[in-house]
N, C-alpha and C positions, 0 to 999 in steps of 0.2 A: 354405433358411434356416429354422430353427425360429422359432416365435412368440416364444420367449424371446430369441433372438438379435436378431430384428427389433425387439423392445421395447428391448433394450439399445442398438442402433444408433440408434433414434429418440431415446433419452435422450442419446446422444452428440451428435446433431444439435442438441439443445437446450442443449448446453454442459456436460453432466454429466461431470465429470472422473473420477468414481468408475466410471462405466459404461465410460469409455474405458480405464481401467486394466484392466478385465476384458478388453477387446478386445486390449490389448497382451499380457496374460498368455496369452490363448488363442491368438493368432496369431504370437507372436514366434518360436517354433521353426520354423514354416513359412517365415517370411521369412528367418530366419538360414540355414536349410538352402539356400534358393535363393541367397542372397548369398554364402555360403561357396563353393558350387560354381561360381558365376559369377566371383567375384573371385579365388579360389585364394589368399586371404590373410585370415587370421582377423580382424585389426584392421580391414582395409578392409570386411569383411563386417559387423562390428559397427557401423561408421560408416553403412553402407547401411541397416541395420536401424533405427538411430536416426533417420536422415533419412526413412525410409519412414513411420514413425509420426508424425513431425512433419508431413509432407505430408498424411498421412491425417487428422490432427486438424484441420489448417487447411482441408482440402478436404471434410470430412465433410458439410458442408451441400449439396454438389453430388452426393453419392452417391445413386444410385437404389436404394432398398431392394428393388426387384423383381429386381435382378441379384444374383448370388452375391457376398457380401462378400469371400470369399477371392480371387476373380478380380480384383476391384477392387484389393486389396492386392498381388497378384502383378503387376498392371499397373504400379503405382507402383514397386514394388521392381525390376522388370525394367528400367524406364526409367532408374532411378537407377544400376543396375549398368552399363547400356550407357553412360551418361554418364561414370561413373567410368572405365570401360575406355577410352573415347575420349580422355580427357584425361590419363590416368595411364599408368604404365608397365605393360607386360604381364609378368607373372611367368613366366619361362621355366623349364622343367623342368631340374633338376639331377640329377646321378648319384644322390644320396640319395633323390630323388623316385622314380626308377626302381627303386631298391632297395625302397622302400615298396610299390610296385606288385607287385614280385616276391614279397615276403613275403605280401601279401594273396592273390595268385593261387595261391600254393602252400599256403595254409592249408587244413587239413582240415575246419574248421568252416564250413559254408556260411552259418551265421547269425552269422558273425563281425561284431562291432560295430567300426566304425572310429572312431578318435579324430579330432578336427578336423584335427590335423596330418597324419594319414594321408590323410584325404579331400583335403586341399589338395594333397598330393603326387600322388595318383592323378589328380586333375582336371588338374593342371599337365601331367602326362605325356600324358594322353589328349587334351586339348584344345589342346595346343601346335600352332600353325599354323592353328587355326580362326578365321574372322572372328568378330566379336562377335555377329552375328546367328546364325551357325551354332552358336556356343557357347550362346547363349540358348535356341534351339530344342531343341538336344540336351539341355540341362540340364532344361528344362521337360518334355519328352516322356520322355526315358530315365531321368533321375535323379529327377525329381519325380513321374513317372507320370501326367502330364496328357494328355488327348486332344488330337488335332490341332485340334478345334473350340475347346477351351478355350484352347489356345495362340494360335489365331487371334484370339480376343477379347482376350487379354492383350497381344499384340504389335501388333495392328493389321494384320498381314500377312494375305493371303488364304490359304486352305487349300493352294493349290498352292505358294505361296512357303514355307509351313511345311514341307510335305512335301519340297520341293526342298532347302531348307536342312538338313533332317534327313537326307536321303539323302546329301548331300555330306559332312556331318559324320560320319556312320557310315562312309562309305568312307574318309575320311581317318584316322579312329580305327582302323579295321581295318588299314590300311596301317601305321600307327604301331605297332600291336601286333605285326604281322609283323616289322617292323624290330627289335623288342625280343625276338623269338624266340617269340612266342605264335602258335599256329595256330588 
């Protein structure tokens, strides 16, 4: 964390709403990206983002400025996603979701940008049948690019649990891709 970020976080701890607005603007994309991939539903993801920043504002006094702020936010967002998944319906993949994956996989442009709807479709197809923990670990490691150590801090799982959940998720996704005709 830079000194500027640290200063802004300390201002947030003192109740400065303007400083917290900067936090929201800086980190909302990161939180939305995680929530969209976890929830596979844009409206649910927006709800999780809003709840994440409410929890962050209410709990900022307990935040340890020596830890990475992004890890702290990922932790809040991850737990909220898991809670939503536990109590809500799981969005199953539909044929149009599989078609979105096929369009993406056949695209010539490797830098293709996905629209939120396409991300939702692809995530639904790939994570169909994963447990919520496997989905979380896969999303954090593979889709968000975090290390196993960072995922360990965020989820509270030990590194072996992270790696085990990631291994099972990858195996199931590979199997799912083979079922869809991808080798």
